N, C-alpha and C positions, 0 to 999 in steps of 0.2 A: 273429379276427373280433369276438369278444365285447369284447375290450379296446378295439378301434376304436370300437365303439358307446358304450362308457362314456366314452371321451375326447370323442366328438362330443357326447354328452348334457351332459357337464360344461362343454364349451365353450359350448354353447347357453345353459345356465343362467347362466354367467358373463356372456355377452353380454346376456341379458335383464335381469340385475341392473343392468348399466351403463346400458342403454337406458331402464330404468324410473325413473331418477333425475330429479328436478326440476332446474331451473336458473334463475338470475336473468336476467331479460330486460333487455337493454340499453335504457336510456331507457324503462322500463316505466311510469313515472309522470311525466307531462309537463303543461305548460301552454301549449304552442305550437300545438295543433291548432285550438282555437277560443277566441276572446277571452273571458276571464273564467271559463273552465272548467278544472277539474283532470281530466285524462283518463288512462285506462289504455291501454296500447299494447303489443300482443304479436302474434306472427306468425299465430296461429290466430284472431285477432279477426275477427268477421263484421260488426260494426257499431261505431259509436263508443260507448264506455262511459265516461260522465263525470258530473260533478256540479258544482254551484256553491254558493257561500255569498254571498247578496246582502245588503248592509247595509241595515237598516231603521230603526235608531234607537239610543239609548243609555240606559243605566240610571244612569250616573254618569260622571264624568271628562270628558276633552276629546274623545276619539275615540269613534266608533261602536263598540259592542260587542254589538249585537243583530243576528242574521243569520237569514235564512230559508235553508233547505236545499232545493235542487231538483235533479232529475235530468232534464235536457233530452233526453238520449239515450233511444232506445227500449228498450234492454235494461237499462240502468242499472247502478248500483253500490250494494251495501249497505255502509254506512259505520258504524263503531263507534268509540266513545271507548275508547282503549286506552293503556296505558303502555309505555314502553320495555322490551324484553326479554319482554313477555308474548306467548304463542303465539296464533296465529289459525289454526284448522282448521275443517272443516265440522262436526265434532262440537261444537266450542265455539260456533260460530254457532248451531247448533240447540238448544244448551242455554241460550241467552239469558244467557250469563255476562257479557257486556259490554253497556252501554247503546247502543242503536242510535239514530243520528241520523235522525229521521223526515223524510219529504218532506211539506211542508205542503200540497202540491198533490195528494197521492195518498191515496185512501181506504184503502189497504192498511195503513197505520200510523196510530197516534193523531196527530192534528194537533199539531205542536209548532213554531210559527213563531218561537219565542223562544230560539234557541240563543245563549247568552251566552259570548263569548270575549273576555276582557279584553285590552287592548293590551299588546304587548311581553311576552307570556307564551306561549312555544312549547308546542304540544300535539301528541299523536299521534292518528291515526285508523287503524283497521284497515280494509282494503278487500277485499271479496269480490265477484267477478263471474265472467263466463264467456262462452263463445261463443253460448250459447243457453239457454233455460229450458224445462222440460217442461210448465208450466202457463200458462194464459192470463195475460198481463200486465195490470195494472190499467188502467182501471177494470173492476170485475167480479170481480177475484180477491181472496179474503179470506185467502189463505195466503201467508206470506212467501216470496219467490222463492228457489228453489234452482236453481243453475245447472248446466248440462251443460258438460263440458270446462272446469272451473273454474280460476280464478287467484286467488291470495291475495297481498295486499301491505299496505303501510303508507305513510303520508305524514306527515311532520312539517310542521305548519302554524303560522302566527303571524299575529295581528292586527297589521298594520303600518299605522298611521295610518288605521284604519278599513276596511282591505281585507285579506282573508285571502290570505296569500302562502305559496307552497310553498317550504319550506327544503330538503327532501330526501325521498327515498322509495325503495322497492324493490318489485319485483313478481316473484313466482315462478310458473313454469308447469311442470306435470308432477309436482310433489310433492304432499304432503298439507297444506302450510301454510308459515307463516313466523313468525319471531320479530320483533316490532315493533322498529324502530330498528336492525336488523341485516340482514345478508344470509345469515343462517343458516336454511336450508330444513329443514322437517320432512319427512323421507323415509319412504317405506313400509318396514316391516321385513319382510324375506323370511322364508318358512317355514324352520324349521331344516333340514328335509330338502333343500331347494333349496340352502342354503348348503353342506351336507356334500357333495352331488353336484358342485357347482361347484368346491369345494376339491379333491375327489378327482380330478376331470377335469384340473384344472390341475396337480396333482402328477404324474399319469401323463404329461401332455404334457412336463413338465420332465424326467422320467426318460428319455423317449424321445429328447429333444434331447441329454441328457447322454451317452447311449449312442452317438449318432451322432458326437458330438464326439470320443469316445474311439476 
């Protein structure tokens, strides 16, 4: 009887390890929901989470390279300047490691209506959003938004002829974060005891099957 309980516990631990892993959402970063917006799209989403870059002028050259950043959706997306292969997690977001692109219409961040992105130069942004947020959304909120049931992602963008175009992107759900420019998810690390119990349960299951085959 004791052996059966060990096998059951090990099986449950192994199942929970698999269930707790994040995954890449198909079509998680899109531009076809609302004209001019870059939107996040995942099964647990409760409202549209998107943002826009609106051309407003140029500092030099032929094409517009000055843009305002806006979040027309109610829950919004926090957007960070990031490089390929750099990680994005909640700890990194809270540490202010990356420069955050501010919403010129929102008092939550310093006003920065002059995001300069030169033409024909691709760049990456990290994306952090979620199904809901625990604190009141601006105006009136002076704390950067932290999301419940969060998603992390990235987008590769480029100023093409004065318009910001989406070149590619990825969105992960259920994990702890993602590496920009990749589909590599940052997964939770199980406790050592959980790994041992799962391995032991799997070993016992294998032994029992082997005996039945004999």
